[in-house]
BAKOL-837587 format. One record per residue (C-alpha): residue number from 0; x, y, z; residue in one letter. Coordinates in steps of 0.5 Angstrom, whole numbers, plus 2048, in hexadecimal, padded with zeros to 3 digits. Example, Ala and Ser with C-alpha at 12.3 -4.5 7.8 and 13.67 -1.06 7.14 Angstrom:
% BAKOL-837587
- 0  819  7F7  810  A
- 1  81B  7FE  80E  S
This chain:
% BAKOL-837587
- 0  791  854  924  M
- 1  793  855  92B  K
- 2  799  850  92C  T
- 3  7A0  84F  928  S
- 4  79E  848  927  R
- 5  798  84A  922  S
- 6  79C  84B  91B  V
- 7  79F  846  916  S
- 8  7A4  84A  912  L
- 9  7A5  846  90B  V
- 10  7AB  848  906  I
- 11  7AC  844  8FF  P
- 12  7B3  844  8FD  V
- 13  7B8  841  8F8  R
- 14  7BF  842  8F7  N
- 15  7C0  847  8FD  E
- 16  7C6  845  900  E
- 17  7C9  84C  900  Q
- 18  7C3  850  902  S
- 19  7BF  84B  907  L
- 20  7C4  84C  90D  P
- 21  7C2  854  90D  S
- 22  7BB  852  90D  L
- 23  7BB  84D  912  I
- 24  7BF  852  917  E
- 25  7B9  857  916  S
- 26  7B4  852  918  I
- 27  7B7  851  91E  K
- 28  7B8  858  920  Q
- 29  7B0  859  91F  Q
- 30  7AD  85C  925  T
- 31  7A7  858  924  F
- 32  7A9  851  923  E
- 33  7A6  84C  91E  P
- 34  7A3  846  921  A
- 35  7A7  842  91B  E
- 36  7AB  844  915  I
- 37  7AA  83F  90F  I
- 38  7AF  83F  90A  I
- 39  7AD  83C  903  V
- 40  7B3  83A  8FF  D
- 41  7B1  83A  8F7  G
- 42  7B6  835  8F5  G
- 43  7BD  839  8F7  S
- 44  7C3  837  8F3  V
- 45  7C8  83B  8F8  D
- 46  7C8  83B  900  G
- 47  7C2  83E  901  T
- 48  7BF  837  905  V
- 49  7C5  836  909  C
- 50  7C5  83D  90B  V
- 51  7BE  83D  90D  A
- 52  7BE  836  910  K
- 53  7C4  838  914  E
- 54  7C0  83E  917  I
- 55  7BA  83A  918  A
- 56  7BE  835  91C  G
- 57  7BF  83B  921  R
- 58  7B8  83E  922  D
- 59  7B2  839  922  P
- 60  7AE  83F  91F  R
- 61  7B1  83D  918  F
- 62  7AF  838  914  R
- 63  7B2  837  90D  V
- 64  7AD  833  908  V
- 65  7B1  831  901  E
- 66  7AB  831  8FC  A
- 67  7AF  82F  8F6  G
- 68  7B0  833  8F0  P
- 69  7AA  838  8F2  A
- 70  7A8  83F  8F0  T
- 71  7A7  845  8F5  P
- 72  7A0  844  8F4  G
- 73  7A0  83C  8F6  R
- 74  7A5  83E  8FB  G
- 75  7A1  842  8FF  R
- 76  79B  83E  8FE  N
- 77  79F  838  901  V
- 78  7A1  83C  907  G
- 79  79A  83F  909  V
- 80  797  838  908  A
- 81  79D  836  90D  A
- 82  79B  83C  912  A
- 83  798  83A  919  R
- 84  795  841  91A  Y
- 85  790  845  917  D
- 86  794  84B  916  W
- 87  799  84B  910  I
- 88  79E  850  90F  A
- 89  7A2  850  908  F
- 90  7A9  853  906  T
- 91  7AE  851  901  D
- 92  7B5  84F  901  A
- 93  7BA  855  8FF  G
- 94  7B7  85A  904  V
- 95  7B8  85C  90B  R
- 96  7B3  85D  910  L
- 97  7B3  863  915  E
- 98  7B2  861  91C  P
- 99  7AB  863  91D  D
- 100  7A9  861  916  W
- 101  7A4  85B  919  L
- 102  7A2  85F  91F  D
- 103  7A0  865  91A  E
- 104  79C  860  916  L
- 105  799  85D  91C  V
- 106  797  863  91F  K
- 107  793  865  919  T
- 108  78F  85F  919  A
- 109  78E  85F  921  S
- 110  78C  866  920  A
- 111  787  864  91B  N
- 112  784  85D  91C  P
- 113  780  85E  916  D
- 114  786  85E  911  L
- 115  787  857  90D  D
- 116  78E  85A  90A  V
- 117  793  85F  90D  V
- 118  799  861  908  Y
- 119  79F  864  90A  G
- 120  7A4  869  906  N
- 121  7AB  867  903  Y
- 122  7B1  86B  901  E
- 123  7B6  86A  8FC  P
- 124  7BD  869  8FF  V
- 125  7C1  86F  8FB  I
- 126  7C9  86E  8FC  S
- 127  7CB  870  8F6  S
- 128  7CA  875  8F0  F
- 129  7C7  870  8EC  F
- 130  7C3  86D  8F1  E
- 131  7C0  874  8F2  R
- 132  7BF  875  8EA  C
- 133  7BC  86E  8EA  A
- 134  7B7  870  8F0  A
- 135  7B5  876  8EC  I
- 136  7B4  872  8E6  A
- 137  7AF  86C  8E8  Y
- 138  7AE  86D  8F0  V
- 139  7A7  870  8F1  P
- 140  7A6  876  8F5  P
- 141  7A2  876  8FB  K
- 142  79B  877  8FB  Q
- 143  797  87B  901  P
- 144  792  877  905  K
- 145  78E  879  90B  V
- 146  794  878  910  N
- 147  79A  87A  90C  G
- 148  79D  879  905  A
- 149  79F  872  903  I
- 150  7A2  86E  8FE  R
- 151  79E  868  8FC  G
- 152  79A  863  8FC  P
- 153  7A0  85E  8FC  S
- 154  7A0  857  8FF  T
- 155  7A7  858  901  A
- 156  7A4  85C  907  S
- 157  79D  85A  909  C
- 158  798  856  90E  L
- 159  792  853  90D  M
- 160  78D  84E  910  K
- 161  78E  847  90D  K
- 162  787  846  90B  E
- 163  789  84C  906  V
- 164  78E  847  903  W
- 165  789  842  902  A
- 166  783  846  900  R
- 167  787  849  8FA  V
- 168  789  842  8F8  G
- 169  791  843  8FA  G
- 170  796  846  8F6  F
- 171  797  844  8EE  P
- 172  79C  83F  8ED  D
- 173  7A0  844  8E9  L
- 174  7A8  846  8E9  R
- 175  7A5  84E  8E8  A
- 176  79F  852  8E9  A
- 177  79C  84D  8EE  E
- 178  79C  852  8F4  D
- 179  799  857  8EF  L
- 180  793  852  8ED  I
- 181  792  850  8F5  F
- 182  792  857  8F7  M
- 183  78D  859  8F1  E
- 184  789  853  8F4  R
- 185  788  856  8FB  I
- 186  786  85C  8F8  E
- 187  781  859  8F3  K
- 188  77E  855  8F9  A
- 189  77D  85B  8FD  G
- 190  781  859  903  L
- 191  783  85F  908  R
- 192  789  862  907  I
- 193  78E  866  90C  G
- 194  794  869  90B  W
- 195  79A  86A  910  A
- 196  79F  86F  90D  P
- 197  7A4  86E  913  Q
- 198  7A5  866  911  A
- 199  7AB  867  90D  T
- 200  7AF  862  909  V
- 201  7B5  864  906  W
- 202  7B6  861  8FF  W
- 203  7BC  860  8FB  S
- 204  7BC  862  8F4  L
- 205  7C1  85E  8EF  Q
- 206  7C7  862  8EF  P
- 207  7C9  862  8E8  S
- 208  7C7  864  8E1  F
- 209  7C8  85C  8DF  K
- 210  7C4  859  8E5  K
- 211  7BE  85E  8E4  T
- 212  7BE  85D  8DD  F
- 213  7BE  855  8DE  K
- 214  7B9  856  8E4  K
- 215  7B4  85A  8E0  F
- 216  7B4  855  8D9  A
- 217  7B3  850  8DE  L
- 218  7AD  854  8E1  Y
- 219  7AA  855  8DA  S
- 220  7AB  84E  8D8  Y
- 221  7A7  84B  8DE  H
- 222  7A2  851  8DD  N
- 223  7A0  850  8D6  V
- 224  79F  848  8D8  L
- 225  79B  84A  8DD  A
- 226  797  84E  8D8  G
- 227  798  855  8DB  R
- 228  79A  859  8D5  Q
- 229  795  85E  8D6  K
- 230  797  860  8DD  Y
- 231  79F  862  8DA  W
- 232  7A1  860  8D3  H
- 233  79B  863  8CF  Y
- 234  79D  86A  8D3  G
- 235  7A4  86A  8D1  V
- 236  7A3  867  8CA  A
- 237  79E  86D  8C9  R
- 238  7A3  872  8CA  Q
- 239  7A8  86F  8C5  Y
- 240  7A2  86E  8C0  L
- 241  7A0  876  8C1  I
- 242  7A8  877  8BF  A
- 243  7A8  873  8B9  I
- 244  7A5  878  8B4  P
- 245  7A9  87E  8B7  F
- 246  7AF  87A  8B6  L
- 247  7AD  878  8AF  L
- 248  7AC  880  8AD  L
- 249  7B3  881  8B0  G
- 250  7B6  87C  8AC  I
- 251  7B3  87E  8A5  F
- 252  7B0  885  8A6  H
- 253  7B4  889  8AB  N
- 254  7B8  888  8B1  A
- 255  7B5  88D  8B5  W
- 256  7AF  887  8B6  W
- 257  7B4  883  8BA  F
- 258  7B3  889  8C0  C
- 259  7AC  887  8C1  I
- 260  7AD  87F  8C4  P
- 261  7B3  882  8C7  I
- 262  7B0  887  8CB  A
- 263  7AA  882  8CD  G
- 264  7AF  87D  8D0  F
- 265  7B3  883  8D3  L
- 266  7AC  885  8D6  L
- 267  7AB  87E  8D9  R
- 268  7B2  87E  8DC  V
- 269  7B0  885  8DF  A
- 270  7AA  882  8E2  R
- 271  7AD  87C  8E5  S
- 272  7B2  881  8E9  I
- 273  7AC  886  8EB  W
- 274  7A8  880  8EE  R
- 275  7AE  87F  8F2  H
- 276  7AF  886  8F4  K
- 277  7AC  885  8FB  E
- 278  7AF  88B  8FF  D
- 279  7B6  88B  8FB  R
- 280  7B9  892  8F8  S
- 281  7B9  895  8F1  V
- 282  7C0  893  8F0  A
- 283  7BE  88B  8F2  W
- 284  7B9  88C  8EC  L
- 285  7BD  88F  8E7  L
- 286  7C3  88B  8E8  N
- 287  7C5  889  8E1  P
- 288  7C9  883  8E3  L
- 289  7C3  880  8E6  Q
- 290  7BF  882  8E0  F
- 291  7C3  87E  8DC  A
- 292  7C4  878  8E1  G
- 293  7BC  878  8E1  V
- 294  7BB  878  8DA  A
- 295  7C0  872  8D9  T
- 296  7BD  86E  8DE  V
- 297  7B6  86F  8DB  I
- 298  7B9  86D  8D4  L
- 299  7BC  867  8D6  A
- 300  7B5  865  8DA  I
- 301  7B2  866  8D3  D
- 302  7B6  862  8CF  L
- 303  7B6  85D  8D5  A
- 304  7AE  85D  8D4  T
- 305  7AE  85C  8CD  F
- 306  7B3  856  8CD  I
- 307  7B0  853  8D2  G
- 308  7A9  854  8CF  W
- 309  7AC  851  8C8  V
- 310  7AF  84B  8CC  K
- 311  7A8  849  8CF  A
- 312  7A4  84A  8C9  L
- 313  7AA  845  8C5  Q
- 314  7A8  840  8CB  E
- 315  7A1  841  8CA  R
- 316  7A1  840  8C3  W
- 317  7A6  83A  8C4  A
- 318  7A1  837  8C9  M
- 319  79B  838  8C4  A
- 320  79F  835  8BE  S
- 321  7A1  82F  8C2  E
- 322  799  82E  8C4  G
- 323  797  82E  8BD  E
- 324  79C  829  8BB  A
- 325  79A  824  8C1  Q
- 326  793  825  8BE  K
- 327  795  823  8B7  G
- 328  799  81D  8B9  A
């Protein structure tokens, strides 16, 4: 890890014509230059490949691999398999790297030669009131580590030995949750993990309710297909199941019973705001418009969760029925 010729940067992309130039510009500004940048396209139908190839043609470090209709998991696997170097950095489309991002990851790995994986930090880009509320609603707060607070782990900001990828069997060929499963495998394998809080990438959130809803419905759908309901869906469903008896009592007995599930939801919103307070003022915490905005985003995400869940179950049932029909034929 002593020279700038030792790291391969792998990036899966799909339909990122608009965001890719910003990401690539931030790669070019890295104080520690990656030896190669492998952009793996997963079947874009916009101008992503043209943009990537135009840039690659001007910089020999860039390589563009067209993997066909590939999921992010398969895209990363294709990129790592094509990598020439023993250390692999990962990031994602839709982010912007701080100039010292890779430098900080490499410094941590160099200072601790026994590490197998180094996770960096990620921060949401907040340029509007909606994005502020969205970040509070679903972006995890920072957690304290030995050398500072960090938001992660995330495959959008990490560095690892190539042998780590091989040892855990690569990324699952999935559209969502592939990164979570991959990182869980790393932890279960007992591999040595380090943290680089200063290695920051800036993550662009969905800019509207509509796009946020569609994104979470898609995440929900693919998470269910991957069998991950217990990590997300069951917790959301449990909260609404608990509310049902009180709603029924409110309908058939006394309207005051409605106060209990409403209070429970308001506490959930308040908890989300409190977890993101950091060093902000009391006025920030008690802002009623912010409270209403966060509540609305949470409700939208919950609804998207259930819609994606239902669609995935419908597909599973359809596939099961088709399989039974083929057996009986």
